[in-house]
MARLO-461411 format. One record per residue (C-alpha): residue number from 1; residue in one letter; x, y, z. Coordinates in steps of 0.25 Angstrom, whole numbers, plus 5000, padded with zeros to 4 digits. Layout:
pos, code, c1, c2, c3
NUM, A, X, Y, Z $
...
REM end
This chain:
pos, code, c1, c2, c3
1, M, 5956, 5816, 5119 $
2, E, 5968, 5807, 5124 $
3, N, 5979, 5803, 5114 $
4, Q, 5974, 5790, 5110 $
5, K, 5987, 5785, 5103 $
6, N, 5991, 5774, 5113 $
7, I, 5977, 5770, 5116 $
8, P, 5975, 5756, 5113 $
9, L, 5964, 5750, 5105 $
10, S, 5960, 5741, 5116 $
11, L, 5963, 5740, 5131 $
12, Y, 5962, 5725, 5131 $
13, G, 5974, 5717, 5134 $
14, L, 5980, 5729, 5141 $
15, D, 5985, 5727, 5156 $
16, A, 5981, 5737, 5166 $
17, P, 5995, 5745, 5165 $
18, T, 5994, 5746, 5150 $
19, L, 5979, 5751, 5152 $
20, T, 5982, 5762, 5161 $
21, E, 5994, 5767, 5152 $
22, V, 5987, 5766, 5139 $
23, L, 5974, 5773, 5144 $
24, S, 5982, 5783, 5153 $
25, L, 5974, 5780, 5165 $
26, P, 5977, 5789, 5176 $
27, K, 5977, 5777, 5187 $
28, S, 5984, 5764, 5185 $
29, F, 5972, 5756, 5192 $
30, Y, 5963, 5761, 5180 $
31, G, 5970, 5752, 5171 $
32, K, 5967, 5740, 5180 $
33, Q, 5953, 5744, 5180 $
34, I, 5952, 5745, 5165 $
35, Y, 5959, 5731, 5164 $
36, Q, 5949, 5725, 5173 $
37, W, 5937, 5730, 5165 $
38, L, 5942, 5726, 5152 $
39, T, 5944, 5712, 5157 $
40, K, 5930, 5712, 5161 $
41, G, 5925, 5715, 5147 $
42, V, 5922, 5730, 5150 $
43, T, 5925, 5738, 5136 $
44, S, 5920, 5751, 5140 $
45, F, 5928, 5761, 5149 $
46, E, 5914, 5766, 5155 $
47, E, 5912, 5753, 5161 $
48, M, 5925, 5754, 5169 $
49, T, 5917, 5760, 5181 $
50, N, 5929, 5760, 5190 $
51, L, 5936, 5769, 5181 $
52, P, 5934, 5784, 5185 $
53, K, 5923, 5790, 5175 $
54, S, 5933, 5800, 5169 $
55, E, 5943, 5789, 5166 $
56, R, 5931, 5781, 5160 $
57, E, 5927, 5793, 5151 $
58, R, 5941, 5795, 5147 $
59, L, 5944, 5781, 5143 $
60, S, 5931, 5779, 5135 $
61, G, 5935, 5791, 5127 $
62, L, 5948, 5786, 5125 $
63, M, 5946, 5772, 5119 $
64, S, 5938, 5760, 5120 $
65, S, 5943, 5748, 5129 $
66, A, 5941, 5737, 5117 $
67, S, 5945, 5739, 5103 $
68, S, 5935, 5730, 5097 $
69, S, 5919, 5728, 5097 $
70, T, 5909, 5717, 5096 $
71, I, 5901, 5718, 5083 $
72, E, 5894, 5705, 5082 $
73, T, 5890, 5694, 5092 $
74, S, 5884, 5680, 5088 $
75, E, 5879, 5671, 5099 $
76, S, 5875, 5656, 5099 $
77, D, 5864, 5651, 5108 $
78, E, 5868, 5637, 5105 $
79, S, 5883, 5637, 5110 $
80, G, 5884, 5651, 5117 $
81, A, 5894, 5655, 5107 $
82, T, 5896, 5670, 5104 $
83, K, 5903, 5675, 5092 $
84, M, 5908, 5690, 5092 $
85, G, 5913, 5699, 5080 $
86, I, 5923, 5709, 5085 $
87, R, 5926, 5722, 5078 $
88, L, 5940, 5726, 5080 $
89, H, 5945, 5740, 5081 $
90, D, 5950, 5741, 5066 $
91, G, 5936, 5735, 5061 $
92, K, 5941, 5721, 5059 $
93, I, 5932, 5709, 5066 $
94, V, 5935, 5697, 5073 $
95, E, 5927, 5687, 5081 $
96, C, 5927, 5681, 5093 $
97, V, 5918, 5669, 5100 $
98, L, 5913, 5665, 5113 $
99, L, 5911, 5651, 5115 $
100, I, 5905, 5642, 5126 $
101, D, 5909, 5628, 5127 $
102, K, 5901, 5616, 5133 $
103, K, 5907, 5620, 5147 $
104, G, 5903, 5634, 5147 $
105, R, 5917, 5639, 5144 $
106, H, 5917, 5653, 5137 $
107, T, 5928, 5654, 5127 $
108, A, 5932, 5666, 5118 $
109, C, 5937, 5664, 5104 $
110, L, 5945, 5675, 5100 $
111, S, 5952, 5680, 5087 $
112, S, 5966, 5683, 5086 $
113, Q, 5967, 5689, 5072 $
114, V, 5957, 5696, 5062 $
115, G, 5957, 5686, 5051 $
116, C, 5968, 5675, 5050 $
117, A, 5979, 5672, 5041 $
118, M, 5980, 5657, 5043 $
119, G, 5970, 5654, 5032 $
120, C, 5965, 5640, 5037 $
121, T, 5955, 5636, 5027 $
122, F, 5945, 5630, 5035 $
123, C, 5943, 5644, 5044 $
124, R, 5936, 5656, 5039 $
125, T, 5946, 5665, 5046 $
126, G, 5956, 5660, 5036 $
127, T, 5949, 5666, 5024 $
128, M, 5951, 5680, 5030 $
129, G, 5966, 5682, 5031 $
130, L, 5972, 5690, 5043 $
131, L, 5968, 5704, 5045 $
132, R, 5976, 5707, 5058 $
133, N, 5979, 5701, 5071 $
134, L, 5971, 5705, 5083 $
135, S, 5977, 5712, 5095 $
136, A, 5977, 5706, 5109 $
137, E, 5967, 5717, 5113 $
138, E, 5958, 5713, 5102 $
139, I, 5958, 5698, 5106 $
140, I, 5955, 5701, 5120 $
141, E, 5943, 5710, 5116 $
142, Q, 5937, 5698, 5109 $
143, Y, 5937, 5691, 5122 $
144, V, 5931, 5704, 5129 $
145, H, 5920, 5704, 5119 $
146, L, 5916, 5690, 5121 $
147, L, 5916, 5692, 5136 $
148, G, 5905, 5703, 5134 $
149, V, 5896, 5691, 5129 $
150, S, 5900, 5680, 5137 $
151, D, 5892, 5677, 5149 $
152, Q, 5903, 5669, 5156 $
153, P, 5918, 5671, 5157 $
154, I, 5926, 5668, 5144 $
155, T, 5936, 5658, 5150 $
156, H, 5943, 5653, 5137 $
157, I, 5948, 5659, 5125 $
158, V, 5952, 5653, 5112 $
159, Y, 5960, 5660, 5101 $
160, M, 5953, 5653, 5089 $
161, G, 5947, 5666, 5083 $
162, M, 5950, 5673, 5070 $
163, G, 5965, 5672, 5067 $
164, E, 5977, 5665, 5071 $
165, P, 5981, 5667, 5086 $
166, L, 5995, 5663, 5084 $
167, A, 5997, 5673, 5073 $
168, N, 5993, 5684, 5083 $
169, I, 6000, 5677, 5094 $
170, A, 6005, 5691, 5102 $
171, A, 5991, 5697, 5103 $
172, V, 5985, 5683, 5106 $
173, T, 5995, 5680, 5117 $
174, R, 5993, 5693, 5122 $
175, S, 5978, 5692, 5124 $
176, I, 5979, 5679, 5130 $
177, R, 5988, 5685, 5141 $
178, Y, 5977, 5695, 5143 $
179, F, 5966, 5685, 5144 $
180, H, 5975, 5677, 5154 $
181, D, 5978, 5688, 5162 $
182, K, 5971, 5686, 5177 $
183, D, 5968, 5701, 5177 $
184, A, 5961, 5700, 5164 $
185, Y, 5953, 5688, 5159 $
186, N, 5962, 5677, 5167 $
187, I, 5959, 5667, 5157 $
188, S, 5968, 5654, 5159 $
189, L, 5978, 5652, 5147 $
190, R, 5973, 5638, 5146 $
191, R, 5959, 5644, 5143 $
192, I, 5965, 5650, 5130 $
193, T, 5968, 5643, 5117 $
194, I, 5975, 5649, 5105 $
195, S, 5971, 5642, 5091 $
196, T, 5981, 5642, 5081 $
197, C, 5981, 5636, 5066 $
198, G, 5996, 5632, 5068 $
199, V, 6004, 5644, 5068 $
200, V, 6018, 5639, 5074 $
201, P, 6025, 5651, 5078 $
202, G, 6013, 5655, 5086 $
203, I, 6013, 5642, 5093 $
204, L, 6028, 5642, 5096 $
205, K, 6026, 5657, 5101 $
206, L, 6014, 5651, 5111 $
207, A, 6025, 5641, 5115 $
208, E, 6035, 5651, 5118 $
209, Q, 6025, 5660, 5126 $
210, K, 6021, 5648, 5134 $
211, L, 6007, 5654, 5134 $
212, P, 5998, 5641, 5140 $
213, V, 5986, 5643, 5131 $
214, K, 5980, 5632, 5123 $
215, L, 5983, 5630, 5109 $
216, A, 5974, 5625, 5099 $
217, V, 5980, 5621, 5085 $
218, S, 5971, 5620, 5072 $
219, L, 5977, 5609, 5065 $
220, V, 5965, 5604, 5056 $
221, T, 5974, 5594, 5050 $
222, A, 5987, 5587, 5052 $
223, D, 5990, 5585, 5038 $
224, N, 6000, 5595, 5032 $
225, R, 5994, 5596, 5019 $
226, T, 5981, 5597, 5023 $
227, R, 5984, 5608, 5033 $
228, D, 5991, 5615, 5023 $
229, R, 5978, 5617, 5014 $
230, I, 5969, 5619, 5026 $
231, M, 5978, 5628, 5035 $
232, P, 5989, 5637, 5028 $
233, V, 5996, 5638, 5042 $
234, N, 6001, 5624, 5039 $
235, Q, 6009, 5629, 5028 $
236, K, 6017, 5637, 5037 $
237, W, 6017, 5628, 5049 $
238, D, 6014, 5614, 5045 $
239, I, 6009, 5603, 5055 $
240, M, 6022, 5598, 5059 $
241, E, 6027, 5612, 5062 $
242, L, 6015, 5615, 5069 $
243, K, 6016, 5602, 5078 $
244, K, 6030, 5605, 5082 $
245, A, 6026, 5619, 5087 $
246, L, 6014, 5613, 5094 $
247, I, 6023, 5602, 5101 $
248, H, 6033, 5614, 5105 $
249, Y, 6021, 5621, 5110 $
250, Q, 6017, 5609, 5119 $
251, R, 6031, 5606, 5124 $
252, V, 6032, 5620, 5128 $
253, G, 6019, 5622, 5135 $
254, G, 6014, 5609, 5137 $
255, K, 6000, 5611, 5133 $
256, R, 5990, 5603, 5125 $
257, F, 5985, 5610, 5113 $
258, T, 5974, 5607, 5103 $
259, I, 5974, 5603, 5089 $
260, E, 5962, 5610, 5082 $
261, Y, 5957, 5600, 5071 $
262, C, 5945, 5606, 5062 $
263, M, 5939, 5595, 5055 $
264, L, 5937, 5597, 5040 $
265, G, 5927, 5589, 5034 $
266, G, 5934, 5579, 5025 $
267, V, 5948, 5586, 5026 $
268, N, 5954, 5582, 5040 $
269, T, 5945, 5571, 5046 $
270, D, 5950, 5559, 5039 $
271, E, 5959, 5547, 5044 $
272, F, 5971, 5554, 5037 $
273, S, 5968, 5567, 5045 $
274, A, 5966, 5559, 5058 $
275, K, 5979, 5553, 5057 $
276, K, 5987, 5565, 5054 $
277, L, 5981, 5572, 5066 $
278, S, 5985, 5560, 5075 $
279, T, 5999, 5560, 5070 $
280, Y, 6000, 5576, 5072 $
281, V, 5995, 5576, 5086 $
282, K, 6003, 5563, 5091 $
283, D, 6013, 5571, 5099 $
284, M, 6006, 5582, 5105 $
285, D, 5996, 5584, 5117 $
286, V, 5985, 5589, 5109 $
287, I, 5970, 5587, 5108 $
288, V, 5964, 5588, 5094 $
289, N, 5952, 5597, 5093 $
290, L, 5942, 5593, 5082 $
291, I, 5934, 5604, 5076 $
292, P, 5924, 5602, 5064 $
293, W, 5925, 5612, 5055 $
294, N, 5914, 5623, 5055 $
295, P, 5908, 5626, 5042 $
296, A, 5912, 5639, 5034 $
297, E, 5905, 5640, 5020 $
298, E, 5917, 5646, 5013 $
299, L, 5927, 5636, 5018 $
300, P, 5930, 5623, 5010 $
301, Y, 5928, 5614, 5021 $
302, Q, 5917, 5606, 5028 $
303, S, 5913, 5601, 5042 $
304, P, 5916, 5587, 5045 $
305, T, 5904, 5577, 5048 $
306, E, 5902, 5571, 5061 $
307, E, 5905, 5558, 5055 $
308, E, 5919, 5564, 5050 $
309, I, 5922, 5569, 5064 $
310, D, 5919, 5556, 5070 $
311, H, 5927, 5549, 5060 $
312, F, 5939, 5558, 5063 $
313, T, 5938, 5557, 5078 $
314, L, 5938, 5542, 5077 $
315, L, 5950, 5542, 5069 $
316, L, 5957, 5551, 5080 $
317, D, 5952, 5542, 5090 $
318, R, 5960, 5531, 5084 $
319, L, 5972, 5539, 5082 $
320, H, 5971, 5544, 5097 $
321, V, 5971, 5559, 5094 $
322, N, 5966, 5567, 5106 $
323, Y, 5955, 5576, 5100 $
324, T, 5942, 5583, 5104 $
325, R, 5930, 5585, 5095 $
326, R, 5926, 5600, 5096 $
327, R, 5913, 5607, 5092 $
328, S, 5914, 5621, 5087 $
329, R, 5906, 5631, 5095 $
330, G, 5898, 5642, 5089 $
331, Q, 5894, 5636, 5076 $
332, E, 5880, 5641, 5077 $
333, I, 5886, 5656, 5076 $
334, N, 5897, 5653, 5066 $
335, G, 5906, 5654, 5078 $
336, A, 5914, 5641, 5077 $
337, C, 5927, 5638, 5071 $
338, G, 5928, 5642, 5057 $
339, Q, 5915, 5649, 5056 $
340, L, 5914, 5663, 5062 $
341, A, 5915, 5674, 5051 $
342, V, 5917, 5689, 5053 $
343, P, 5910, 5697, 5042 $
344, L, 5921, 5706, 5039 $
345, N, 5933, 5696, 5042 $
346, K, 5927, 5684, 5035 $
347, G, 5930, 5673, 5045 $
348, L, 5934, 5668, 5058 $
349, E, 5935, 5654, 5066 $
350, Y, 5934, 5651, 5081 $
351, E, 5934, 5637, 5088 $
352, L, 5932, 5635, 5103 $
353, M, 5943, 5626, 5109 $
354, V, 5943, 5625, 5124 $
355, D, 5946, 5612, 5130 $
356, E, 5937, 5603, 5136 $
357, E, 5946, 5601, 5149 $
358, D, 5944, 5609, 5161 $
359, E, 5954, 5621, 5161 $
360, E, 5959, 5629, 5173 $
REM end
């Protein structure tokens, strides 16, 4: 058997010249052919029929093209959402979700870490702690697995799954460049969203890279004391430090971003909270996404009532706050924000955030 010392765990994320090198391919155009098969979602060398049979047999004995596998899939007849459990090469598990919005657009919600170190108290993932970062290849493979169950092209990607994307920014941005590659999936950067709980160095790094993806910032409250309690990240980078980073990000890239405001019943939906939010967003080109908290029995919160939401939005109207009311998709399969749970990993959170406006 060939020396497998330099064989990667996964071929996803590698360009054609690198594929040619790591697989010791006798002809360079074989690398291009394999690259094209991979981007079509083919995970078996035997299916790559334009390769010589001898080469397919050699490669099949050498490795698998993907390092992860699907272990569980849940589908919803109501919303069309699909939740997928993915076993990684070391046995750890992450989840990804395929969501379909009212316009029929297909969005992949991808994880960037196994677990999360941020400890947000309204999120199940926060109870896990961080097990490890995902590689770019492992992020890309989630998309590939979702492609296998999608009846249409997946045109949008949101990094809103397990983990904090900006705490694993190198792998995340590498995967984004692969998704955007015209010879791979050719997904517009405007159709890719990174969600963060407020990791300031990561926001500044994004600004430095001038990568024109969309940014979604989970704020939950614009009151420092309350946010300290709900989101420990605020104790490291408080809301004013976060705002400075966001203004810088906007000045450099000129892009509108979104503030994710998870409404917690009786916590952040009163007049005080509305005024704090209004003051906070005043100097920024931003839209606030209002998202009702989804029930999780083990967490100390409750969902807001419809009357509570109506009252809060009325307050925001009076304060001239630009907002959108969102409905979490995938609740019926425990696939909405704060609801997903991985038996071996304890928890996970997702939310579909795709702008309603037409996109290029």
